[in-house]
LOVEXTI-560081 format. One record per residue (C-alpha): residue number from 1; residue in three letters; x, y, z. Coordinates in steps of 0.001 Angstrom, whole numbers. Example, Ala and Ser with C-alpha at 12.3 -4.5 7.8 and 13.67 -1.06 7.14 Angstrom:
<site i="1" aa="ALA" x="12300" y="-4500" z="7800"/>
<site i="2" aa="SER" x="13670" y="-1060" z="7140"/>
***
This chain:
<site i="1" aa="UNK" x="-41122" y="18755" z="98656"/>
<site i="2" aa="UNK" x="-41424" y="15318" z="98584"/>
<site i="3" aa="UNK" x="-42450" y="13104" z="101755"/>
<site i="4" aa="UNK" x="-42092" y="10145" z="102594"/>
<site i="5" aa="UNK" x="-44400" y="8637" z="105391"/>
<site i="6" aa="UNK" x="-43885" y="5132" z="107060"/>
<site i="7" aa="UNK" x="-46894" y="4099" z="108536"/>
<site i="8" aa="UNK" x="-47857" y="1427" z="110807"/>
<site i="9" aa="UNK" x="-51232" y="-30" z="112322"/>
<site i="10" aa="UNK" x="-52716" y="-3181" z="111773"/>
<site i="11" aa="UNK" x="-56436" y="-1804" z="111818"/>
<site i="12" aa="UNK" x="-57385" y="-190" z="108325"/>
<site i="13" aa="UNK" x="-60487" y="1402" z="110496"/>
<site i="14" aa="UNK" x="-58032" y="3086" z="113151"/>
<site i="15" aa="UNK" x="-57691" y="6801" z="114237"/>
<site i="16" aa="UNK" x="-54100" y="6014" z="113284"/>
<site i="17" aa="UNK" x="-55651" y="5794" z="109174"/>
<site i="18" aa="UNK" x="-58040" y="9370" z="109733"/>
<site i="19" aa="UNK" x="-54336" y="10639" z="110608"/>
<site i="20" aa="UNK" x="-52249" y="9160" z="108037"/>
<site i="21" aa="UNK" x="-55707" y="10122" z="105104"/>
<site i="22" aa="UNK" x="-55550" y="13885" z="106419"/>
<site i="23" aa="UNK" x="-51588" y="14176" z="106671"/>
<site i="24" aa="UNK" x="-51795" y="12888" z="103060"/>
<site i="25" aa="UNK" x="-54636" y="14859" z="101563"/>
<site i="26" aa="UNK" x="-52950" y="18535" z="103466"/>
<site i="27" aa="UNK" x="-49673" y="18103" z="102073"/>
<site i="28" aa="UNK" x="-51163" y="16901" z="98506"/>
<site i="29" aa="UNK" x="-53469" y="20173" z="98602"/>
<site i="30" aa="UNK" x="-49703" y="22219" z="99610"/>
<site i="31" aa="UNK" x="-48029" y="21216" z="96387"/>
<site i="32" aa="UNK" x="-45820" y="18256" z="97790"/>
<site i="33" aa="UNK" x="-45706" y="15054" z="96287"/>
<site i="34" aa="UNK" x="-46331" y="12293" z="99127"/>
<site i="35" aa="UNK" x="-45587" y="8143" z="98612"/>
<site i="36" aa="UNK" x="-46402" y="6106" z="101699"/>
<site i="37" aa="UNK" x="-45214" y="3094" z="102584"/>
<site i="38" aa="UNK" x="-47889" y="1385" z="104595"/>
<site i="39" aa="UNK" x="-46682" y="-1656" z="105918"/>
<site i="40" aa="UNK" x="-48976" y="-3258" z="107492"/>
<site i="41" aa="UNK" x="-51075" y="-3600" z="104041"/>
<site i="42" aa="UNK" x="-47768" y="-4122" z="102050"/>
<site i="43" aa="UNK" x="-47022" y="-7445" z="104479"/>
<site i="44" aa="UNK" x="-43505" y="-5672" z="104566"/>
<site i="45" aa="UNK" x="-41147" y="-8324" z="106123"/>
<site i="46" aa="UNK" x="-39693" y="-7199" z="109199"/>
<site i="47" aa="UNK" x="-36947" y="-9442" z="109483"/>
<site i="48" aa="UNK" x="-33576" y="-9112" z="108812"/>
<site i="49" aa="UNK" x="-31637" y="-12196" z="106910"/>
<site i="50" aa="UNK" x="-29536" y="-13495" z="104379"/>
<site i="51" aa="UNK" x="-31797" y="-13511" z="101826"/>
<site i="52" aa="UNK" x="-32217" y="-10022" z="102375"/>
<site i="53" aa="UNK" x="-29077" y="-9977" z="99936"/>
<site i="54" aa="UNK" x="-28710" y="-10989" z="95994"/>
<site i="55" aa="UNK" x="-25460" y="-11916" z="96478"/>
<site i="56" aa="UNK" x="-23728" y="-12622" z="99808"/>
<site i="57" aa="UNK" x="-20081" y="-11369" z="100551"/>
<site i="58" aa="UNK" x="-19386" y="-14236" z="103821"/>
<site i="59" aa="UNK" x="-21996" y="-16907" z="102676"/>
<site i="60" aa="UNK" x="-20556" y="-18995" z="105444"/>
<site i="61" aa="UNK" x="-22531" y="-16707" z="108472"/>
<site i="62" aa="UNK" x="-24230" y="-14511" z="108529"/>
<site i="63" aa="UNK" x="-22324" y="-10242" z="109369"/>
<site i="64" aa="UNK" x="-25522" y="-8729" z="108460"/>
<site i="65" aa="UNK" x="-24354" y="-5110" z="108712"/>
<site i="66" aa="UNK" x="-21561" y="-5303" z="106975"/>
<site i="67" aa="UNK" x="-23367" y="-7335" z="104147"/>
<site i="68" aa="UNK" x="-25127" y="-4341" z="103855"/>
<site i="69" aa="UNK" x="-22502" y="-2239" z="103364"/>
<site i="70" aa="UNK" x="-21258" y="-4312" z="100403"/>
<site i="71" aa="UNK" x="-24994" y="-4399" z="98770"/>
<site i="72" aa="UNK" x="-24402" y="-685" z="99177"/>
<site i="73" aa="UNK" x="-21579" y="-761" z="96766"/>
<site i="74" aa="UNK" x="-23027" y="-3269" z="94146"/>
<site i="75" aa="UNK" x="-27016" y="-2498" z="94282"/>
<site i="76" aa="UNK" x="-27596" y="-6121" z="95130"/>
<site i="77" aa="UNK" x="-30056" y="-5558" z="98167"/>
<site i="78" aa="UNK" x="-33205" y="-7667" z="97366"/>
<site i="79" aa="UNK" x="-36110" y="-5851" z="95936"/>
<site i="80" aa="UNK" x="-38277" y="-4983" z="98605"/>
<site i="81" aa="UNK" x="-35034" y="-3664" z="100579"/>
<site i="82" aa="UNK" x="-34380" y="-1667" z="97494"/>
<site i="83" aa="UNK" x="-37353" y="-13" z="97319"/>
<site i="84" aa="UNK" x="-37933" y="1238" z="100373"/>
<site i="85" aa="UNK" x="-34276" y="3109" z="100259"/>
<site i="86" aa="UNK" x="-35451" y="4984" z="96597"/>
<site i="87" aa="UNK" x="-38081" y="6404" z="98703"/>
<site i="88" aa="UNK" x="-36149" y="7316" z="101125"/>
<site i="89" aa="UNK" x="-32991" y="8860" z="99475"/>
<site i="90" aa="UNK" x="-36086" y="10288" z="97177"/>
<site i="91" aa="UNK" x="-37685" y="12167" z="99795"/>
<site i="92" aa="UNK" x="-37094" y="15883" z="101806"/>
<site i="93" aa="UNK" x="-39636" y="15010" z="104489"/>
<site i="94" aa="UNK" x="-39428" y="11447" z="106340"/>
<site i="95" aa="UNK" x="-42619" y="11188" z="108882"/>
<site i="96" aa="UNK" x="-42687" y="7854" z="110830"/>
<site i="97" aa="UNK" x="-46407" y="7671" z="111826"/>
<site i="98" aa="UNK" x="-47637" y="4644" z="114227"/>
<site i="99" aa="UNK" x="-48601" y="3969" z="117457"/>
<site i="100" aa="UNK" x="-46290" y="3893" z="120625"/>
<site i="101" aa="UNK" x="-46126" y="692" z="121876"/>
<site i="102" aa="UNK" x="-43560" y="-203" z="124828"/>
<site i="103" aa="UNK" x="-42090" y="3364" z="124322"/>
<site i="104" aa="UNK" x="-41280" y="2302" z="120519"/>
<site i="105" aa="UNK" x="-42893" y="1487" z="116956"/>
<site i="106" aa="UNK" x="-44462" y="-1916" z="116414"/>
<site i="107" aa="UNK" x="-42236" y="-4557" z="115542"/>
<site i="108" aa="UNK" x="-42990" y="-4314" z="112166"/>
<site i="109" aa="UNK" x="-41194" y="-286" z="111331"/>
<site i="110" aa="UNK" x="-38628" y="-1671" z="113540"/>
<site i="111" aa="UNK" x="-37699" y="-3530" z="111170"/>
<site i="112" aa="UNK" x="-38239" y="-1522" z="108326"/>
<site i="113" aa="UNK" x="-35574" y="1050" z="109798"/>
<site i="114" aa="UNK" x="-32781" y="-1922" z="110271"/>
<site i="115" aa="UNK" x="-33724" y="-3441" z="106854"/>
<site i="116" aa="UNK" x="-33908" y="-124" z="105424"/>
<site i="117" aa="UNK" x="-31296" y="2582" z="107042"/>
<site i="118" aa="UNK" x="-28434" y="77" z="105881"/>
<site i="119" aa="UNK" x="-24784" y="667" z="106216"/>
<site i="120" aa="UNK" x="-22800" y="2369" z="103542"/>
<site i="121" aa="UNK" x="-26237" y="4243" z="102592"/>
<site i="122" aa="UNK" x="-27746" y="5863" z="105483"/>
<site i="123" aa="UNK" x="-24474" y="5265" z="108109"/>
<site i="124" aa="UNK" x="-21249" y="4304" z="107982"/>
<site i="125" aa="UNK" x="-17127" y="4465" z="107319"/>
<site i="126" aa="UNK" x="-15139" y="7369" z="107281"/>
<site i="127" aa="UNK" x="-17165" y="8844" z="109776"/>
<site i="128" aa="UNK" x="-21007" y="8941" z="108228"/>
<site i="129" aa="UNK" x="-23176" y="9450" z="111428"/>
<site i="130" aa="UNK" x="-25109" y="12674" z="113062"/>
<site i="131" aa="UNK" x="-24602" y="15735" z="110787"/>
<site i="132" aa="UNK" x="-22194" y="13830" z="108609"/>
<site i="133" aa="UNK" x="-24681" y="10634" z="107889"/>
<site i="134" aa="UNK" x="-25682" y="9626" z="104361"/>
<site i="135" aa="UNK" x="-29576" y="11440" z="105178"/>
<site i="136" aa="UNK" x="-28123" y="14733" z="105954"/>
<site i="137" aa="UNK" x="-30332" y="17564" z="103956"/>
<site i="138" aa="UNK" x="-33509" y="16233" z="104705"/>
<site i="139" aa="UNK" x="-35974" y="16175" z="107515"/>
<site i="140" aa="UNK" x="-37906" y="13801" z="109661"/>
<site i="141" aa="UNK" x="-40830" y="13513" z="112458"/>
<site i="142" aa="UNK" x="-42559" y="11033" z="114607"/>
<site i="143" aa="UNK" x="-46282" y="11397" z="114846"/>
<site i="144" aa="UNK" x="-47817" y="9280" z="117353"/>
<site i="145" aa="UNK" x="-51178" y="8167" z="119203"/>
<site i="146" aa="UNK" x="-50642" y="6955" z="122492"/>
<site i="147" aa="UNK" x="-53128" y="5660" z="124865"/>
<site i="148" aa="UNK" x="-50982" y="7911" z="127965"/>
<site i="149" aa="UNK" x="-52229" y="11418" z="129287"/>
<site i="150" aa="UNK" x="-49933" y="14634" z="128044"/>
<site i="151" aa="UNK" x="-49106" y="14959" z="131913"/>
<site i="152" aa="UNK" x="-47588" y="11088" z="132450"/>
<site i="153" aa="UNK" x="-45157" y="12072" z="129514"/>
<site i="154" aa="UNK" x="-43381" y="15448" z="131084"/>
<site i="155" aa="UNK" x="-40086" y="15517" z="132873"/>
<site i="156" aa="UNK" x="-41534" y="14806" z="136264"/>
<site i="157" aa="UNK" x="-44646" y="12255" z="134956"/>
<site i="158" aa="UNK" x="-44863" y="9027" z="135275"/>
<site i="159" aa="UNK" x="-43149" y="7687" z="132045"/>
<site i="160" aa="UNK" x="-40930" y="10611" z="131734"/>
<site i="161" aa="UNK" x="-40179" y="13463" z="129537"/>
<site i="162" aa="UNK" x="-41671" y="13081" z="126063"/>
<site i="163" aa="UNK" x="-38346" y="13604" z="123945"/>
<site i="164" aa="UNK" x="-36066" y="11263" z="126540"/>
<site i="165" aa="UNK" x="-38476" y="8622" z="126019"/>
<site i="166" aa="UNK" x="-38080" y="9551" z="122269"/>
<site i="167" aa="UNK" x="-34326" y="9685" z="122273"/>
<site i="168" aa="UNK" x="-34044" y="6362" z="121109"/>
<site i="169" aa="UNK" x="-35766" y="7506" z="117868"/>
<site i="170" aa="UNK" x="-35008" y="11003" z="117166"/>
<site i="171" aa="UNK" x="-31283" y="11292" z="118711"/>
<site i="172" aa="UNK" x="-30112" y="6871" z="117743"/>
<site i="173" aa="UNK" x="-31975" y="7033" z="114477"/>
<site i="174" aa="UNK" x="-32841" y="9964" z="113152"/>
<site i="175" aa="UNK" x="-29932" y="12170" z="114634"/>
<site i="176" aa="UNK" x="-27951" y="9388" z="113866"/>
<site i="177" aa="UNK" x="-27902" y="8856" z="109899"/>
<site i="178" aa="UNK" x="-28180" y="12493" z="109549"/>
<site i="179" aa="UNK" x="-31754" y="13998" z="109688"/>
<site i="180" aa="UNK" x="-32818" y="17198" z="110792"/>
<site i="181" aa="UNK" x="-34930" y="16386" z="113418"/>
<site i="182" aa="UNK" x="-38452" y="17941" z="113722"/>
<site i="183" aa="UNK" x="-40856" y="18446" z="116933"/>
<site i="184" aa="UNK" x="-43369" y="14996" z="117132"/>
<site i="185" aa="UNK" x="-46831" y="15606" z="117263"/>
<site i="186" aa="UNK" x="-48800" y="13393" z="119396"/>
<site i="187" aa="UNK" x="-52648" y="11998" z="119982"/>
<site i="188" aa="UNK" x="-52648" y="11209" z="123358"/>
<site i="189" aa="UNK" x="-55506" y="9255" z="125725"/>
<site i="190" aa="UNK" x="-57333" y="8249" z="122026"/>
<site i="191" aa="UNK" x="-58979" y="5628" z="123860"/>
<site i="192" aa="UNK" x="-60486" y="8043" z="126119"/>
<site i="193" aa="UNK" x="-61215" y="11114" z="123760"/>
<site i="194" aa="UNK" x="-64024" y="11771" z="121956"/>
<site i="195" aa="UNK" x="-65540" y="12460" z="118993"/>
<site i="196" aa="UNK" x="-64851" y="16454" z="119417"/>
<site i="197" aa="UNK" x="-61210" y="15060" z="120523"/>
<site i="198" aa="UNK" x="-60329" y="13316" z="118333"/>
<site i="199" aa="UNK" x="-60904" y="16022" z="114957"/>
<site i="200" aa="UNK" x="-59379" y="18925" z="116778"/>
<site i="201" aa="UNK" x="-56527" y="16345" z="117075"/>
<site i="202" aa="UNK" x="-56902" y="15950" z="113034"/>
<site i="203" aa="UNK" x="-57397" y="19539" z="112036"/>
<site i="204" aa="UNK" x="-53953" y="20177" z="114599"/>
<site i="205" aa="UNK" x="-52176" y="18188" z="112312"/>
<site i="206" aa="UNK" x="-53126" y="19514" z="109160"/>
<site i="207" aa="UNK" x="-51964" y="22329" z="110639"/>
<site i="208" aa="UNK" x="-48496" y="21542" z="111565"/>
<site i="209" aa="UNK" x="-48493" y="20380" z="108301"/>
<site i="210" aa="UNK" x="-48978" y="23112" z="106565"/>
<site i="211" aa="UNK" x="-46649" y="25002" z="108272"/>
<site i="212" aa="UNK" x="-43948" y="22110" z="108152"/>
<site i="213" aa="UNK" x="-41442" y="23754" z="105542"/>
<site i="214" aa="UNK" x="-41175" y="26792" z="108057"/>
<site i="215" aa="UNK" x="-40604" y="24891" z="111816"/>
<site i="216" aa="UNK" x="-37694" y="24800" z="113110"/>
<site i="217" aa="UNK" x="-35448" y="21358" z="114004"/>
<site i="218" aa="UNK" x="-34730" y="20479" z="117318"/>
<site i="219" aa="UNK" x="-31974" y="21316" z="118980"/>
<site i="220" aa="UNK" x="-28804" y="18949" z="118257"/>
<site i="221" aa="UNK" x="-24988" y="18304" z="118107"/>
<site i="222" aa="UNK" x="-21820" y="18626" z="115521"/>
<site i="223" aa="UNK" x="-19685" y="15834" z="115529"/>
<site i="224" aa="UNK" x="-17556" y="18268" z="116580"/>
<site i="225" aa="UNK" x="-18624" y="19189" z="119749"/>
<site i="226" aa="UNK" x="-16969" y="15981" z="121020"/>
<site i="227" aa="UNK" x="-13306" y="15629" z="121842"/>
<site i="228" aa="UNK" x="-11549" y="12326" z="121269"/>
<site i="229" aa="UNK" x="-12101" y="10896" z="123782"/>
<site i="230" aa="UNK" x="-16117" y="10909" z="122876"/>
<site i="231" aa="UNK" x="-17266" y="13444" z="125251"/>
<site i="232" aa="UNK" x="-18936" y="17000" z="124636"/>
<site i="233" aa="UNK" x="-16212" y="19231" z="125016"/>
<site i="234" aa="UNK" x="-15475" y="21302" z="128320"/>
<site i="235" aa="UNK" x="-16969" y="24484" z="126689"/>
<site i="236" aa="UNK" x="-19536" y="22906" z="124992"/>
<site i="237" aa="UNK" x="-22643" y="23190" z="126588"/>
<site i="238" aa="UNK" x="-25427" y="19751" z="126969"/>
<site i="239" aa="UNK" x="-28792" y="20790" z="124313"/>
<site i="240" aa="UNK" x="-30455" y="18040" z="123611"/>
<site i="241" aa="UNK" x="-32734" y="15807" z="125878"/>
<site i="242" aa="UNK" x="-29907" y="12718" z="126542"/>
<site i="243" aa="UNK" x="-26759" y="15383" z="127036"/>
<site i="244" aa="UNK" x="-26052" y="16367" z="130122"/>
<site i="245" aa="UNK" x="-22451" y="17614" z="131752"/>
<site i="246" aa="UNK" x="-21411" y="14083" z="133827"/>
<site i="247" aa="UNK" x="-20966" y="14556" z="137918"/>
<site i="248" aa="UNK" x="-17127" y="14849" z="138624"/>
<site i="249" aa="UNK" x="-15897" y="10873" z="139066"/>
<site i="250" aa="UNK" x="-18368" y="9688" z="136258"/>
***
């Protein structure tokens, strides 16, 4: 299995780096091929701009997604983007690893998504989305650390249900592009844990990764579950964190 780990943490001595190192050594020992994009170490530019294309369809006003579509057809992405696209298309499993900041990924990782999950390759015309997305046949998962405690991410917790918090990533990024989503790995309240707990997290992550090929993917909906009104068909029960049956009148 080819694994791409996209890693974003500004501190090379962080617990996140320890998680990354453990994941690489574990996956390699299991016979997998691992590629790492360490975004801070690479100095990856997160800012989308006209310089992302070696030729422009609309030189007078940047229409970023339409330029992506043309570059997908003509192979005219800037080198740093094309290199990451090549890694993405070569992987069987994508892992995004990061510290959870403001319910999301660090800006440098958001920029990686914006610049690399490109129109015309990852999603686009002809209904290329969800189970027909450009990355179909691959799997993905989130692996992140956070300062909050586990009970804070329960359905009745202060922050709300974990998979609702992660909806924009697991459904809106992974799912939309055709990736099948695995349960996330979470290292909770890292700055409040002792060394024993941090070692326990490392061992738990290793255990997950050793059995990752056998894991069931999270529930999702097919495009055919929705009608021409873009709503779930009446006979289809909601089965994800972000779908529910609308109340009468809504």
